MIVO-535339 format. One line per field, with one value per residue: residue in three letters; chain; z, y, x of N, C-alpha, C, O, CB in turn. Coordinates in steps of 0.2 Angstrom, whole numbers, padded with zeros to 4 digits. Atoms other than C-alpha are relative to their C-alpha. Last residue first. Glycine has a CB too. Layout:
rest = [ALA;...]
kette = [A;...]
n.c3 = [Z;...]
n.c2 = [Y;...]
n.c1 = [X;...]
ca.c3 = [Z;...]
ca.c2 = [Y;...]
ca.c1 = [X;...]
c.c3 = [Z;...]
c.c2 = [Y;...]
c.c1 = [X;...]
o.c3 = [Z;...]
o.c2 = [Y;...]
o.c1 = [X;...]
cb.c3 = [Z;...]
cb.c2 = [Y;...]
cb.c1 = [X;...]
END
This chain:
rest = [UNK;UNK;UNK;UNK;UNK;UNK;UNK;UNK;UNK;UNK;UNK;UNK;UNK;UNK;UNK;UNK;UNK;UNK;UNK;UNK;UNK;UNK;UNK;UNK;UNK;UNK;UNK;UNK;UNK;UNK;UNK;UNK;UNK;UNK;UNK;UNK;UNK;UNK;UNK;UNK;UNK;UNK;UNK;UNK;UNK;UNK;UNK;UNK;UNK;UNK;UNK;UNK;UNK;UNK;UNK;UNK;UNK;UNK;UNK;UNK;UNK;UNK;UNK;UNK;UNK;UNK;UNK;UNK;UNK]
kette = [A;A;A;A;A;A;A;A;A;A;A;A;A;A;A;A;A;A;A;A;A;A;A;A;A;A;A;A;A;A;A;A;A;A;A;A;A;A;A;A;A;A;A;A;A;A;A;A;A;A;A;A;A;A;A;A;A;A;A;A;A;A;A;A;A;A;A;A;A]
n.c3 = [0006;0006;0001;-0003;0004;0007;-0002;-0004;0009;0002;-0002;0003;0008;0000;0000;0004;0008;-0003;0000;0007;0001;-0002;0000;0005;-0004;-0005;0004;0004;-0005;0003;0005;-0002;-0003;0004;0005;-0003;-0003;0007;0001;-0009;0000;-0004;-0004;-0004;0001;-0006;0003;-0005;0005;0007;0007;0003;0006;-0001;0004;0004;-0003;0006;0004;-0003;0004;0003;-0003;-0004;0007;-0003;0003;0004;0000]
n.c2 = [-0003;0000;0006;-0001;0000;0004;0001;-0004;-0004;0006;0003;-0004;0000;0006;-0003;0001;0005;0003;-0004;-0001;0005;0000;-0007;0003;0012;-0002;0000;0006;0004;-0003;0002;0008;-0003;-0004;0003;0002;-0004;0000;0004;0003;-0001;-0009;-0003;0001;-0006;-0004;-0005;0002;0003;-0005;0005;-0005;-0003;-0003;0007;-0004;0001;0007;-0005;0002;0006;-0003;0001;-0006;-0002;-0007;-0006;-0007;-0006]
n.c1 = [-0003;-0003;-0007;-0006;-0004;0000;-0003;-0006;-0004;-0003;-0007;-0007;-0003;-0002;-0006;-0004;-0006;-0005;-0005;-0005;-0005;-0006;-0003;-0003;-0002;-0005;-0005;-0003;-0004;-0007;-0005;-0004;-0005;-0005;-0005;-0003;-0005;-0006;-0002;-0005;-0006;0001;-0002;0003;0009;-0004;0007;0006;0006;0000;0002;0001;-0004;-0007;-0007;-0004;-0006;-0005;-0005;-0006;-0002;-0004;-0008;-0003;-0001;0001;-0003;0003;-0002]
ca.c3 = [-0118;-0115;-0099;-0099;-0110;-0101;-0086;-0094;-0104;-0085;-0078;-0094;-0089;-0071;-0076;-0086;-0077;-0063;-0076;-0081;-0064;-0060;-0074;-0070;-0053;-0059;-0072;-0059;-0047;-0066;-0064;-0048;-0050;-0066;-0058;-0043;-0053;-0065;-0049;-0040;-0059;-0058;-0068;-0077;-0094;-0092;-0103;-0100;-0113;-0102;-0087;-0069;-0053;-0036;-0043;-0030;-0022;-0028;-0016;-0012;-0018;-0003;0002;-0006;-0017;0001;-0005;0007;0015]
ca.c2 = [-0073;-0085;-0087;-0068;-0073;-0086;-0072;-0058;-0071;-0079;-0061;-0056;-0070;-0067;-0048;-0058;-0067;-0053;-0040;-0053;-0058;-0037;-0034;-0051;-0046;-0025;-0035;-0043;-0026;-0019;-0033;-0032;-0012;-0013;-0027;-0016;-0003;-0013;-0018;-0002;0000;-0011;-0027;-0037;-0027;-0038;-0053;-0063;-0062;-0064;-0074;-0060;-0066;-0064;-0066;-0054;-0066;-0064;-0050;-0059;-0048;-0039;-0047;-0039;-0056;-0067;-0083;-0094;-0113]
ca.c1 = [0153;0142;0140;0134;0120;0113;0111;0104;0092;0087;0087;0075;0064;0060;0057;0045;0038;0035;0028;0016;0012;0008;-0003;-0013;-0016;-0021;-0030;-0041;-0043;-0048;-0061;-0067;-0069;-0078;-0089;-0096;-0097;-0109;-0120;-0120;-0127;-0141;-0139;-0152;-0148;-0127;-0132;-0114;-0101;-0087;-0095;-0090;-0087;-0095;-0114;-0127;-0141;-0156;-0169;-0184;-0199;-0206;-0221;-0238;-0243;-0239;-0241;-0248;-0240]
c.c3 = [0002;-0002;-0005;-0002;0000;-0004;-0002;0002;0003;-0007;-0003;0005;-0003;-0008;0001;0000;-0003;-0002;0007;0003;-0006;0000;0004;-0004;-0007;0001;0004;-0005;-0004;0007;-0002;-0006;0001;0006;-0004;-0006;0005;0005;-0004;-0005;0005;0001;0003;0005;0006;0002;0009;-0001;0002;-0002;-0006;-0006;-0007;-0007;0003;-0002;-0005;0001;-0004;-0003;0004;-0005;-0006;0004;0006;-0008;0002;-0003;-0007]
c.c2 = [-0002;0003;0000;-0007;0003;0003;-0006;-0009;0001;0002;-0004;-0001;0001;-0003;-0010;0006;0003;-0007;-0006;0004;0001;-0008;-0003;0004;-0001;-0008;0003;0000;-0007;-0002;0006;-0002;-0007;-0001;0002;-0006;-0005;0002;0000;-0006;0002;0002;0006;0004;-0002;0004;0006;0005;0001;0000;0007;-0007;0000;0001;0006;-0007;0002;0002;-0005;0002;-0003;-0008;0003;-0001;0009;0008;0007;0003;0007]
c.c1 = [0008;0005;0004;0003;0007;0006;0004;0004;0008;0004;0002;0007;0004;0003;0004;0006;0006;0003;0005;0006;0002;0005;0008;0005;0004;0006;0004;0006;0003;0004;0006;0005;0003;0005;0004;0005;0003;0004;0007;0002;0004;0006;0000;0006;-0001;-0008;0002;-0004;-0009;-0005;0002;0001;-0006;0002;0007;0006;0007;0007;0006;0007;0007;0005;0004;0005;0003;0000;-0001;0004;-0001]
o.c3 = [-0001;-0008;-0004;-0006;-0005;-0006;0002;-0004;0003;-0008;-0004;0003;-0007;-0010;-0002;-0005;-0004;-0001;0007;0002;-0008;0001;0001;-0008;-0008;0000;0004;-0006;-0004;0006;-0006;-0007;0002;0004;-0007;-0005;0008;0006;-0003;-0006;0004;0002;0000;0011;0009;0008;0015;-0004;-0002;-0001;-0007;-0005;-0006;-0009;0003;0001;-0009;-0001;0001;-0009;0008;-0003;-0012;0008;0005;-0008;0001;0001;-0012]
o.c2 = [0000;0001;-0002;-0008;0003;0000;-0008;-0011;-0002;0001;-0003;-0001;-0002;-0004;-0012;0008;0001;-0009;-0005;0001;-0003;-0009;-0005;0000;0000;-0010;0000;-0005;-0007;-0003;0004;-0005;-0008;0000;-0002;-0008;-0005;-0003;-0004;-0006;0003;-0002;0011;0004;0003;0005;0005;0009;0000;-0005;0012;-0010;0000;0007;0012;-0011;-0002;0007;-0008;0001;0000;-0013;0003;0004;0008;0011;0010;0004;0006]
o.c1 = [0013;0008;0010;0008;0011;0011;0008;0007;0013;0010;0008;0013;0007;0009;0010;0010;0012;0008;0012;0012;0007;0011;0013;0008;0010;0012;0010;0010;0010;0010;0010;0010;0009;0011;0007;0011;0008;0008;0012;0008;0010;0011;0003;0003;-0004;-0008;0003;-0001;-0014;-0008;-0001;0006;-0012;0002;0008;0010;0010;0010;0009;0008;0011;0008;0003;0006;0009;0005;-0006;0009;0002]
cb.c3 = [0000;-0003;-0001;0009;-0002;-0004;0003;0008;-0004;-0001;0005;0000;-0004;0003;0007;-0006;-0009;0007;0003;-0007;0001;0005;0006;-0004;0002;0009;-0005;-0003;0006;-0002;-0007;0000;0007;-0003;-0004;0006;0003;-0008;-0001;0009;-0002;0008;-0001;0001;-0007;-0003;-0001;0009;0000;-0005;0000;0002;-0003;0006;-0014;0005;0002;-0012;0007;0001;-0008;0006;0002;0004;-0006;0008;-0006;0004;0002]
cb.c2 = [0009;0001;-0006;0001;0003;0000;0000;0008;0012;-0006;-0002;0008;0003;-0004;0007;0000;-0001;0000;0008;0004;-0006;0003;0005;-0002;-0010;0001;0004;-0004;-0003;0009;-0001;-0008;0006;0009;-0003;-0002;0008;0006;-0002;-0003;0004;0001;-0001;-0007;-0003;0005;-0006;-0001;-0007;-0002;-0003;0008;-0004;-0003;0000;0007;-0007;0001;0006;-0007;0003;0005;-0008;0002;0000;-0001;-0001;0006;-0001]
cb.c1 = [-0001;-0004;-0002;-0002;-0004;-0008;-0003;-0002;-0006;-0006;0001;-0003;-0002;-0007;0001;-0003;-0005;0000;-0005;-0005;-0001;0000;-0005;-0005;-0012;-0005;-0002;-0005;-0006;0000;-0005;-0007;-0002;-0003;-0002;-0005;-0003;-0002;-0005;-0007;0000;-0002;0003;-0001;-0008;0007;-0012;0000;0002;0004;-0011;0005;0007;0005;0000;0002;0000;-0002;0004;-0001;0003;0003;0003;-0004;-0009;0008;-0001;-0003;0005]
END
């Protein structure tokens, strides 16, 4: 199989994950924007999970405080 020096370079597959501290120099502006949006969505998901756990903890704490009165 001959290599065509004039053929377009194959597109590299887009990473669907982000690794903290990874080299960002090879990413385009669009890829960086996608990563930012993905990370912001993940931060929102984490905040929702935290709020849910905090509400459960507060409810349990209130329940046990009522029982000790």
